[in-house]
Backbone bond lengths (Angstrom), bond angles and torsions (degrees), N, CA, C in turn:
res aa  C-N    CA-C-N  psi(-1)  N-CA   C-N-CA  omega(-1)  CA-C   N-CA-C  phi
1 M - - - 1.468 - - 1.529 109.87 -
2 R 1.322 115.95 135.73 1.459 121.93 179.08 1.536 109.23 -107.73
3 F 1.325 115.82 151.55 1.455 120.60 -176.28 1.529 109.71 -120.86
4 A 1.334 115.75 127.20 1.469 121.74 179.92 1.525 109.41 -100.09
5 F 1.325 116.08 164.28 1.456 119.97 172.90 1.526 109.36 -57.97
6 T 1.318 117.01 142.88 1.459 120.83 175.84 1.529 109.43 -75.24
7 D 1.323 116.36 162.32 1.464 120.00 178.55 1.530 112.12 -58.56
8 P 1.350 119.38 -44.05 1.471 119.16 176.96 1.532 112.45 -61.62
9 Q 1.332 116.91 -36.99 1.465 119.20 178.19 1.528 110.96 -65.51
10 I 1.332 116.90 -42.83 1.465 121.29 178.61 1.515 110.23 -61.73
11 Q 1.337 116.42 -44.44 1.452 120.17 179.92 1.524 111.28 -63.10
12 R 1.343 115.68 -40.79 1.473 120.15 179.85 1.532 110.57 -63.98
13 L 1.310 117.92 -42.05 1.455 121.22 178.61 1.529 110.98 -64.56
14 R 1.326 116.22 -40.48 1.462 119.70 179.19 1.527 111.03 -64.48
15 E 1.317 116.75 -36.94 1.462 119.46 179.00 1.520 111.83 -58.99
16 Y 1.313 116.51 -30.62 1.455 120.60 -178.59 1.527 112.82 -101.24
17 G 1.320 116.41 11.59 1.459 118.40 169.37 1.516 116.57 102.96
18 D 1.336 118.83 4.27 1.462 120.08 178.82 1.516 108.20 -110.36
19 D 1.324 116.76 141.58 1.460 121.35 177.55 1.525 108.14 -121.01
20 P 1.340 117.87 88.98 1.461 120.94 -173.90 1.524 112.66 -61.45
21 R 1.310 115.52 148.07 1.457 121.23 179.24 1.530 109.84 -63.41
22 D 1.336 115.02 140.48 1.470 119.80 179.85 1.523 112.28 -64.55
23 D 1.344 117.20 -23.29 1.457 119.80 -175.85 1.530 112.75 -100.18
24 S 1.348 116.50 13.08 1.467 119.33 177.47 1.532 109.88 -70.38
25 T 1.331 117.03 121.22 1.455 120.99 179.49 1.527 110.12 -135.57
26 F 1.337 115.17 162.83 1.464 121.66 -174.32 1.520 109.77 -136.38
27 D 1.322 115.97 159.74 1.474 121.47 -178.07 1.516 112.17 -69.94
28 S 1.330 117.25 -27.06 1.462 120.18 -177.05 1.513 110.45 -150.58
29 E 1.334 115.87 164.65 1.451 119.94 176.42 1.515 110.53 -64.73
30 E 1.333 116.47 -35.18 1.466 120.40 -179.51 1.535 110.79 -63.87
31 E 1.346 116.41 -42.27 1.471 119.68 178.68 1.522 110.24 -64.83
32 R 1.322 115.87 -43.15 1.465 120.13 179.22 1.534 110.41 -59.84
33 D 1.329 116.69 -49.30 1.465 119.84 -176.00 1.523 111.38 -67.07
34 A 1.333 117.14 -35.26 1.463 120.26 177.76 1.527 110.21 -66.54
35 T 1.327 116.92 -40.44 1.465 121.20 177.29 1.506 110.80 -63.97
36 F 1.347 115.69 -43.23 1.469 119.81 178.83 1.529 110.32 -61.16
37 S 1.314 117.54 -45.73 1.465 121.16 -178.36 1.519 111.23 -59.98
38 K 1.331 116.55 -41.45 1.462 121.09 179.96 1.532 109.86 -66.09
39 M 1.337 116.04 -44.66 1.456 119.93 -178.87 1.515 111.82 -63.83
40 I 1.341 116.75 -45.85 1.467 119.44 -176.41 1.512 110.74 -67.94
41 S 1.326 116.96 -33.57 1.467 119.89 177.63 1.524 110.71 -64.08
42 Q 1.332 116.41 -44.14 1.459 120.57 179.34 1.534 110.89 -64.13
43 L 1.330 115.62 -40.89 1.457 119.86 -178.96 1.532 111.23 -67.45
44 M 1.320 117.26 -39.05 1.464 120.39 179.38 1.532 110.54 -66.68
45 T 1.317 116.52 -37.61 1.463 120.14 176.68 1.522 110.80 -63.40
46 R 1.324 115.75 -44.66 1.467 120.33 178.28 1.519 110.43 -63.85
47 N 1.328 116.88 -38.65 1.459 121.40 179.46 1.530 111.25 -62.19
48 T 1.341 116.04 -44.74 1.463 120.91 179.67 1.521 110.72 -62.02
49 K 1.336 117.01 -43.55 1.466 121.30 178.55 1.538 109.93 -63.81
50 G 1.329 116.34 -37.92 1.456 119.69 -179.52 1.518 112.50 -64.82
51 L 1.330 117.17 -44.00 1.463 120.66 178.08 1.533 111.03 -63.90
52 K 1.323 116.28 -41.06 1.472 119.81 178.37 1.524 110.03 -63.68
53 G 1.336 116.31 -38.70 1.457 120.16 178.75 1.523 112.18 -62.58
54 I 1.343 116.37 -38.53 1.463 120.07 178.60 1.526 110.71 -64.14
55 M 1.326 116.30 -41.97 1.459 119.91 -178.68 1.532 111.67 -70.94
56 D 1.331 116.43 -33.87 1.457 120.26 -179.70 1.524 112.69 -76.35
57 A 1.341 115.81 -30.19 1.468 120.74 -179.10 1.524 108.60 -132.92
58 P 1.336 118.73 79.69 1.471 122.28 -176.04 1.521 112.49 -56.40
59 R 1.312 115.72 143.50 1.465 121.01 178.30 1.519 108.62 -157.49
60 K 1.313 115.58 169.93 1.459 120.71 177.72 1.523 110.52 -67.13
61 S 1.329 114.83 154.42 1.463 118.64 172.31 1.512 109.19 -66.42
62 R 1.332 115.72 157.49 1.464 119.65 178.64 1.520 110.93 -59.34
63 L 1.331 116.71 -38.79 1.461 120.16 -179.14 1.516 110.86 -65.40
64 A 1.337 117.14 -46.22 1.466 120.33 -179.45 1.528 110.72 -64.01
65 Q 1.337 117.22 -38.67 1.455 120.63 -179.85 1.528 111.21 -65.78
66 L 1.341 116.52 -41.31 1.460 119.58 178.54 1.524 110.62 -66.15
67 E 1.325 117.58 -40.07 1.452 120.10 176.51 1.520 111.12 -57.42
68 E 1.318 116.66 -44.44 1.461 121.35 -179.90 1.518 111.70 -65.23
69 D 1.328 116.88 -44.05 1.468 120.87 -179.12 1.524 110.80 -62.96
70 L 1.334 116.51 -42.66 1.468 120.07 -179.01 1.530 111.07 -68.46
71 A 1.325 116.87 -40.39 1.464 119.79 178.58 1.529 110.61 -61.03
72 E 1.317 117.25 -43.80 1.460 120.29 179.24 1.526 111.60 -63.28
73 A 1.336 116.64 -41.62 1.467 120.17 -179.34 1.515 111.47 -65.08
74 L 1.314 118.38 -39.52 1.468 121.46 -177.79 1.519 111.29 -76.13
75 I 1.328 117.89 -38.58 1.459 119.69 176.50 1.528 110.15 -61.29
76 A 1.336 116.51 -37.52 1.473 119.97 177.59 1.515 111.69 -64.15
77 E 1.353 117.81 -22.26 1.459 122.58 177.98 1.531 112.43 -92.77
78 G 1.332 117.38 7.71 1.454 120.41 176.56 1.509 115.16 93.38
79 F 1.333 117.93 13.51 1.468 120.91 177.74 1.526 110.87 -88.94
80 T 1.311 116.54 146.80 1.453 123.64 174.26 1.524 109.25 -104.59
81 E 1.330 116.05 131.11 1.451 119.77 178.74 1.519 110.60 -80.71
82 V 1.336 117.18 137.46 1.462 122.13 174.98 1.526 107.96 -123.75
83 R 1.332 115.00 156.14 1.458 122.48 175.83 1.519 107.37 -129.83
84 T 1.311 116.80 119.73 1.462 120.56 -176.55 1.530 110.20 -123.22
85 P 1.337 118.18 164.49 1.472 121.79 -174.94 1.532 112.76 -65.18
86 C 1.337 114.48 148.39 1.473 120.20 175.16 1.525 111.35 -77.86
87 M 1.340 117.03 -19.67 1.457 120.78 179.56 1.520 109.13 -98.79
88 I 1.327 116.12 128.08 1.468 120.98 179.18 1.523 109.57 -127.36
89 S 1.300 115.97 170.52 1.465 120.78 -177.58 1.522 111.81 -87.96
90 K 1.308 115.05 156.97 1.464 120.76 173.87 1.525 109.64 -62.57
91 A 1.328 116.59 -31.86 1.470 120.53 178.49 1.527 111.24 -65.65
92 A 1.351 116.34 -35.66 1.471 119.65 178.01 1.511 110.82 -65.29
93 L 1.336 116.86 -36.83 1.471 120.12 175.03 1.520 110.85 -63.31
94 A 1.328 116.17 -42.52 1.459 120.20 -178.18 1.528 111.68 -61.96
95 K 1.344 117.19 -33.84 1.471 120.28 176.54 1.515 111.55 -62.86
96 M 1.342 116.52 -25.51 1.461 121.72 177.08 1.527 111.18 -90.42
97 T 1.336 116.43 9.51 1.468 125.16 -177.29 1.522 112.60 67.30
98 I 1.340 117.44 17.61 1.465 120.80 177.80 1.523 107.67 -91.79
99 T 1.333 114.72 87.46 1.459 122.71 176.82 1.526 108.71 -112.62
100 E 1.305 117.12 -173.98 1.473 120.68 -174.42 1.520 112.77 -59.69
101 E 1.325 117.89 -23.56 1.467 121.13 -179.93 1.526 112.67 -82.53
102 H 1.297 117.74 -12.67 1.461 121.73 -175.14 1.530 110.94 -82.71
103 P 1.338 119.31 139.57 1.474 120.98 -179.16 1.516 113.97 -57.12
104 L 1.341 117.35 -35.81 1.459 120.53 -177.29 1.522 112.51 -70.78
105 Y 1.328 117.68 -21.70 1.465 121.39 -176.25 1.524 111.47 -58.30
106 K 1.317 117.46 -36.72 1.470 121.28 -178.63 1.531 112.18 -68.35
107 Q 1.331 117.43 -16.03 1.461 121.01 -179.09 1.529 112.55 -95.92
108 V 1.328 116.87 0.12 1.460 120.45 -176.05 1.528 110.82 -81.77
109 F 1.329 116.16 135.69 1.470 122.12 174.67 1.527 108.35 -89.42
110 F 1.326 117.84 105.49 1.462 121.31 179.25 1.525 110.04 -87.87
111 V 1.318 114.66 136.50 1.467 121.12 177.21 1.524 109.53 -87.22
112 D 1.314 115.95 -39.53 1.465 122.17 175.47 1.532 106.58 -155.63
113 G 1.312 117.24 -162.84 1.456 120.43 -176.84 1.508 114.95 -70.95
114 R 1.346 117.08 -13.15 1.456 120.08 -175.21 1.520 113.95 -118.52
115 R 1.345 117.61 -17.95 1.460 119.76 -171.53 1.529 111.48 -130.78
116 C 1.324 114.73 156.75 1.457 120.22 179.03 1.522 109.56 -149.47
117 L 1.334 116.35 166.66 1.457 121.28 169.21 1.525 107.74 -79.33
118 R 1.320 116.45 133.52 1.458 119.54 -171.85 1.538 111.31 -63.59
119 P 1.335 117.21 130.80 1.464 120.38 174.57 1.526 112.39 -86.89
120 M 1.329 117.19 -5.19 1.465 123.21 -178.77 1.519 108.03 -160.68
121 L 1.324 117.29 164.17 1.453 122.15 179.79 1.528 112.73 -89.24
122 A 1.311 117.24 -19.27 1.467 121.73 -170.33 1.523 115.31 -54.78
123 P 1.365 120.98 -42.64 1.469 118.07 -177.36 1.526 113.57 -56.81
124 N 1.327 117.34 -45.53 1.467 120.23 179.52 1.519 112.20 -69.22
125 L 1.330 117.27 -37.43 1.460 119.28 179.85 1.520 111.58 -67.52
126 Y 1.322 116.91 -36.72 1.470 120.31 173.78 1.533 110.09 -56.12
127 H 1.340 115.47 -46.92 1.459 120.35 -177.12 1.535 110.96 -63.28
128 V 1.328 116.87 -49.91 1.468 120.97 -179.02 1.522 110.60 -62.76
129 M 1.327 116.75 -42.54 1.456 121.15 -179.24 1.519 111.39 -59.22
130 S 1.311 116.94 -45.77 1.466 120.52 -177.93 1.521 111.38 -66.89
131 K 1.342 117.71 -36.29 1.475 120.63 179.97 1.524 111.24 -71.04
132 L 1.315 117.65 -36.09 1.464 121.01 -179.49 1.520 112.06 -66.87
133 R 1.324 117.78 -24.69 1.452 120.14 178.66 1.533 111.24 -59.41
134 N 1.331 117.15 -25.99 1.466 120.33 179.23 1.519 112.55 -71.19
135 H 1.344 117.68 -9.41 1.458 120.48 -173.14 1.526 113.77 -117.21
136 T 1.327 117.61 2.79 1.458 120.61 178.76 1.511 110.16 -157.67
137 D 1.343 115.41 149.75 1.462 120.61 174.61 1.519 111.42 -96.26
138 G 1.324 117.12 -11.65 1.454 120.96 -177.97 1.524 112.24 -89.00
139 P 1.333 116.73 -172.34 1.461 120.44 178.55 1.528 111.72 -59.84
140 V 1.319 115.90 143.80 1.470 122.06 174.04 1.519 107.10 -106.27
141 R 1.321 115.86 106.99 1.467 120.57 -178.15 1.524 108.69 -114.33
142 I 1.317 117.12 115.20 1.460 121.07 179.82 1.525 109.66 -135.86
143 F 1.337 115.49 157.29 1.465 120.35 173.67 1.516 108.77 -147.18
144 E 1.317 114.87 157.52 1.457 121.95 174.75 1.512 109.22 -137.48
145 I 1.331 115.92 143.28 1.456 123.48 171.21 1.508 106.71 -122.39
146 G 1.334 117.03 117.81 1.458 118.91 -176.61 1.509 113.20 -167.88
147 S 1.320 114.78 172.26 1.468 121.87 -177.15 1.513 111.92 -75.47
148 C 1.330 115.49 141.29 1.456 123.86 170.23 1.532 107.51 -127.23
149 F 1.331 116.24 162.68 1.455 120.34 -171.80 1.535 110.66 -138.17
150 R 1.328 115.84 128.79 1.461 121.47 175.39 1.520 109.23 -144.07
151 A 1.319 116.05 140.92 1.461 120.81 176.43 1.531 107.77 -76.42
152 E 1.320 116.08 100.38 1.465 121.97 -175.95 1.522 110.60 -106.08
153 S 1.330 115.89 153.43 1.454 120.69 170.38 1.518 108.85 -67.53
154 H 1.322 117.07 146.52 1.458 120.52 -178.10 1.530 109.53 -70.67
155 S 1.328 115.66 119.85 1.455 120.68 -179.15 1.521 108.69 -156.71
156 N 1.323 115.44 177.08 1.453 120.51 178.62 1.527 112.35 -83.91
157 D 1.339 117.41 -4.62 1.460 120.87 -173.19 1.516 114.48 -112.69
158 H 1.355 118.75 -6.93 1.462 120.45 -174.95 1.519 110.91 -134.22
159 L 1.333 115.26 148.77 1.460 123.52 175.10 1.518 108.55 -124.86
160 E 1.323 116.81 148.37 1.463 119.61 176.92 1.526 110.93 -78.72
161 E 1.327 117.64 -29.05 1.464 122.12 169.10 1.523 107.23 -117.16
162 F 1.317 116.52 119.86 1.454 120.64 -176.55 1.524 109.13 -137.65
163 T 1.323 115.66 165.35 1.468 121.28 -174.88 1.514 109.99 -108.00
164 M 1.320 115.81 125.18 1.453 120.96 178.51 1.523 110.49 -109.88
165 L 1.316 115.26 144.84 1.462 122.94 162.23 1.514 106.92 -109.84
166 N 1.328 116.84 121.81 1.456 121.13 172.03 1.521 108.69 -122.89
167 L 1.323 115.84 134.63 1.455 121.12 174.24 1.512 109.07 -126.85
168 V 1.333 115.91 150.73 1.453 120.15 178.10 1.536 108.63 -146.55
169 D 1.319 115.27 139.73 1.468 123.48 177.01 1.523 106.93 -122.60
170 M 1.334 116.68 109.00 1.461 121.14 178.27 1.524 109.02 -99.05
171 G 1.336 115.26 127.48 1.453 120.66 -174.92 1.502 112.72 77.13
172 P 1.344 118.19 40.99 1.474 120.42 -178.02 1.524 111.00 -66.65
173 Q 1.320 114.50 150.34 1.467 120.30 176.71 1.524 109.41 -85.08
174 G 1.330 117.05 134.07 1.460 121.26 179.41 1.519 112.43 87.71
175 D 1.321 116.44 -164.80 1.457 123.30 -177.48 1.523 110.56 -67.88
176 T 1.330 117.28 126.39 1.467 121.95 -174.21 1.529 111.90 -63.58
177 M 1.329 116.94 -44.27 1.462 120.08 -179.08 1.526 111.24 -65.89
178 E 1.310 117.21 -38.25 1.468 119.77 178.09 1.518 111.21 -66.94
179 K 1.338 116.94 -35.76 1.452 120.51 174.44 1.526 110.74 -61.91
180 L 1.315 115.54 -43.11 1.460 119.98 178.92 1.512 110.50 -59.69
181 R 1.319 117.15 -46.04 1.474 120.56 178.35 1.536 111.01 -61.83
182 Y 1.327 116.38 -36.72 1.470 120.81 179.73 1.529 110.54 -64.04
183 Y 1.335 116.54 -44.24 1.475 119.95 -179.59 1.536 110.80 -68.62
184 I 1.303 117.01 -37.59 1.462 120.41 176.37 1.527 110.05 -59.40
185 D 1.311 116.25 -42.30 1.461 120.45 -178.56 1.536 111.06 -65.16
186 I 1.332 116.78 -37.92 1.466 119.62 177.71 1.523 110.33 -60.37
187 V 1.318 116.20 -46.44 1.466 120.19 -178.12 1.529 110.91 -65.02
188 M 1.324 116.52 -47.07 1.464 119.21 -175.31 1.530 111.96 -69.47
189 R 1.327 117.82 -32.86 1.462 119.55 175.00 1.522 111.28 -68.88
190 T 1.329 116.39 -36.27 1.466 120.12 177.43 1.522 110.93 -65.50
191 V 1.340 116.18 -40.50 1.473 120.29 177.15 1.521 110.48 -66.65
192 G 1.347 115.94 -41.97 1.454 121.21 -177.59 1.509 113.30 97.30
193 L 1.340 116.71 40.79 1.462 121.33 -179.47 1.530 110.39 -127.90
194 D 1.342 116.27 138.59 1.459 121.23 169.79 1.524 108.12 -77.30
195 Y 1.341 116.16 151.76 1.452 118.85 -173.87 1.520 110.92 -156.33
196 T 1.328 114.91 167.16 1.452 123.09 169.62 1.523 108.13 -131.00
197 T 1.336 117.73 168.77 1.465 121.09 177.32 1.521 109.82 -129.47
198 E 1.339 115.67 153.90 1.457 120.82 175.21 1.516 109.84 -155.28
199 R 1.338 116.46 153.11 1.461 121.84 178.14 1.526 109.73 -81.58
200 E 1.368 115.62 139.61 1.462 120.40 179.42 1.519 109.35 -142.88
201 E 1.354 116.33 157.99 1.455 121.59 171.39 1.522 109.53 -80.54
202 S 1.359 116.99 151.75 1.453 121.87 -176.27 1.524 110.12 -136.22
203 D 1.359 115.93 144.12 1.464 120.47 177.81 1.529 111.24 -65.40
204 V 1.318 117.71 -33.47 1.466 121.85 -176.47 1.522 111.82 -98.59
205 Y 1.335 117.48 -50.31 1.468 121.54 -171.89 1.520 113.56 -97.42
206 K 1.350 117.75 3.83 1.463 123.51 177.52 1.534 112.24 71.05
207 E 1.342 116.46 -52.74 1.466 119.84 176.07 1.532 108.77 -140.73
208 T 1.323 116.15 137.72 1.468 120.99 -179.64 1.517 110.50 -131.27
209 L 1.329 114.93 161.72 1.461 122.24 168.44 1.516 105.81 -104.21
210 D 1.332 116.47 106.12 1.456 120.99 -176.24 1.518 111.40 -89.79
211 V 1.324 115.28 147.23 1.464 122.87 176.96 1.523 107.36 -107.07
212 L 1.325 116.66 128.94 1.452 121.71 -177.33 1.522 111.29 -122.81
213 V 1.324 115.07 141.83 1.464 123.01 173.38 1.514 107.24 -121.39
214 D 1.316 116.76 117.77 1.472 121.43 -176.04 1.524 111.70 52.99
215 G 1.331 116.23 38.25 1.452 121.87 177.52 1.506 115.37 82.40
216 E 1.330 119.18 -0.85 1.463 122.54 -179.23 1.523 110.36 -106.79
217 E 1.342 115.54 131.44 1.459 119.72 -177.74 1.529 111.20 -69.29
218 V 1.329 116.25 133.04 1.461 121.26 177.50 1.529 111.48 -123.74
219 S 1.340 118.34 -6.04 1.451 120.34 -176.12 1.522 110.05 -165.78
220 S 1.349 114.84 155.38 1.465 121.28 173.34 1.521 109.12 -134.38
221 G 1.336 115.00 134.72 1.457 120.77 176.52 1.521 110.70 -121.82
222 A 1.324 116.40 161.48 1.465 121.14 -179.33 1.524 108.65 -148.27
223 V 1.344 115.21 162.87 1.456 121.20 176.41 1.520 109.84 -128.65
224 G 1.321 116.24 155.77 1.442 122.18 176.15 1.525 109.91 -125.43
225 P 1.356 117.75 168.07 1.455 127.94 15.27 1.524 113.30 -61.59
226 H 1.353 114.72 150.59 1.445 121.00 -172.02 1.521 109.20 -145.03
227 V 1.322 116.55 156.91 1.467 120.94 -177.68 1.532 112.05 -63.14
228 L 1.335 117.94 -22.07 1.462 120.51 178.65 1.525 112.56 -80.89
229 D 1.329 117.59 -15.10 1.461 121.07 -171.61 1.534 114.51 -62.82
230 P 1.347 120.40 -47.20 1.468 119.52 -175.29 1.525 113.97 -55.80
231 A 1.330 116.78 -36.89 1.464 119.40 -179.20 1.513 112.18 -66.72
232 H 1.353 116.95 -18.04 1.461 121.19 -179.03 1.519 112.71 -110.18
233 G 1.330 117.76 9.46 1.445 121.07 177.16 1.517 113.97 71.02
234 V 1.334 117.32 27.99 1.456 122.43 179.42 1.525 108.92 -109.80
235 D 1.335 116.79 130.19 1.470 119.62 -176.03 1.517 111.97 -138.64
236 E 1.344 117.05 33.50 1.457 119.60 178.83 1.527 109.58 -145.20
237 P 1.335 117.35 166.72 1.471 120.21 -177.93 1.524 112.55 -61.43
238 W 1.312 115.43 149.45 1.468 122.18 175.67 1.525 108.95 -157.71
239 C 1.306 115.70 165.45 1.454 121.15 170.57 1.525 108.21 -140.86
240 G 1.325 115.67 146.81 1.458 119.65 -178.27 1.517 110.92 -154.42
241 V 1.326 115.72 158.34 1.460 120.64 -178.73 1.522 109.29 -153.64
242 G 1.341 115.38 148.87 1.462 121.23 179.60 1.517 111.41 -127.69
243 F 1.328 116.31 142.77 1.459 122.88 -179.00 1.517 110.10 -129.06
244 G 1.335 116.99 137.81 1.450 121.81 170.05 1.518 108.90 -88.65
245 L 1.331 116.57 112.24 1.462 119.71 -170.35 1.519 113.25 -71.09
246 E 1.313 117.91 -35.78 1.467 119.08 179.82 1.518 111.27 -62.18
247 R 1.303 116.91 -39.16 1.466 119.79 179.95 1.529 110.76 -67.57
248 L 1.331 116.69 -38.14 1.459 119.60 177.16 1.522 111.09 -61.90
249 I 1.316 116.90 -42.67 1.469 120.63 179.15 1.525 109.92 -64.77
250 M 1.334 117.19 -43.25 1.453 121.09 179.58 1.524 111.15 -57.60
251 M 1.320 116.52 -43.89 1.460 120.14 -177.06 1.525 111.48 -75.68
252 R 1.298 116.98 -35.26 1.466 119.89 179.10 1.526 111.87 -67.98
253 D 1.348 116.02 -41.93 1.461 120.82 -172.99 1.534 113.89 -96.52
254 G 1.345 116.58 -1.73 1.455 120.23 177.06 1.508 114.21 72.03
255 D 1.328 117.89 30.21 1.461 121.16 176.79 1.529 109.52 -71.76
256 G 1.319 116.03 147.30 1.449 119.97 -179.97 1.509 113.89 -81.34
257 S 1.341 116.96 -11.27 1.460 120.87 -177.13 1.517 109.65 -151.24
258 V 1.333 116.48 141.49 1.456 121.02 178.63 1.521 110.48 -69.24
259 K 1.323 116.89 -18.73 1.470 120.36 179.57 1.522 111.70 -62.18
260 K 1.327 117.73 -22.48 1.460 122.17 -179.03 1.520 112.95 -77.79
261 T 1.334 116.84 -12.69 1.461 119.77 -169.04 1.522 114.22 -106.90
262 G 1.342 118.36 -15.63 1.451 120.75 -173.29 1.514 113.65 -103.44
263 R 1.309 115.13 -163.39 1.471 121.26 176.09 1.527 108.17 -67.64
264 S 1.337 115.88 130.12 1.465 117.46 -169.68 1.523 111.01 -159.18
265 I 1.328 115.78 151.19 1.458 121.56 168.31 1.540 109.48 -109.68
266 S 1.323 116.10 6.49 1.460 121.33 178.53 1.514 112.49 -106.15
267 Y 1.352 116.88 -23.97 1.465 122.14 -178.12 1.511 109.98 -130.30
268 L 1.316 115.62 148.82 1.462 122.61 171.60 1.513 107.73 -125.71
269 N 1.337 115.10 110.55 1.465 121.60 179.66 1.528 111.75 52.84
270 G 1.332 115.58 37.33 1.453 120.49 176.55 1.503 115.63 94.75
271 F 1.321 118.36 -8.96 1.454 121.95 -178.78 1.519 110.40 -102.52
272 K 1.335 115.54 135.91 1.465 122.36 -174.76 1.532 110.28 -73.07
273 L 1.337 116.53 132.33 1.458 120.68 -176.05 1.516 113.50 -85.91
274 S 1.304 118.53 -30.68 1.469 119.96 -175.40 1.524 110.23 -99.27
């Protein structure tokens, strides 16, 4: 009989930055527990040194640094950064077809009967994009980096408050899908991750171009004209894509949990505080 790490042991190791192999087994419980004790001791020592290093040499958080790097890369490509409210109307959700029958509706944090915390950036970007068309005949390229909110099950892969980057190019020059792939490549090169893409069905956009890292989805992109466009006053080609930044950091830096990468009172720049 072989003995694997217990679920609490695996969770404890992940909290300190290690993600043990699922097939790790030992000859006895004593060997397993001794190995766990040695591993957790080493990880706690590294964690303490890491926190001391942050205090001795102050720097931006990984999330803030990535936001800055991505903003600079997109502005260099002709995109304008926008900042829109985190609170949106129930009517704005309905324009995205997110009504009570939609699976995502159950994950929305409602403030009252008319307003909620945005579960995505797209509703506001649709609005800004359509209004900007009145001020230029050329492409409208905008992006936003900001918090979104969804009621998620507690896991190592999801956060209830997470940071999205969404970009959209309305009236792009050339092939719309190729433009989308081009923008995806800019973002992924800026992050520093290898990736692949594949077409998928979507609850909101019907069909998306998904970005995968080691087989795990990290982003979804779409092109228009699209069935959602008329409700937002958009009647021309566009391409857009959204990325969850905490997940990108987790995969780039090898963190065992996305909780280490986002806004937190438990972690500082990936190091456990308690």
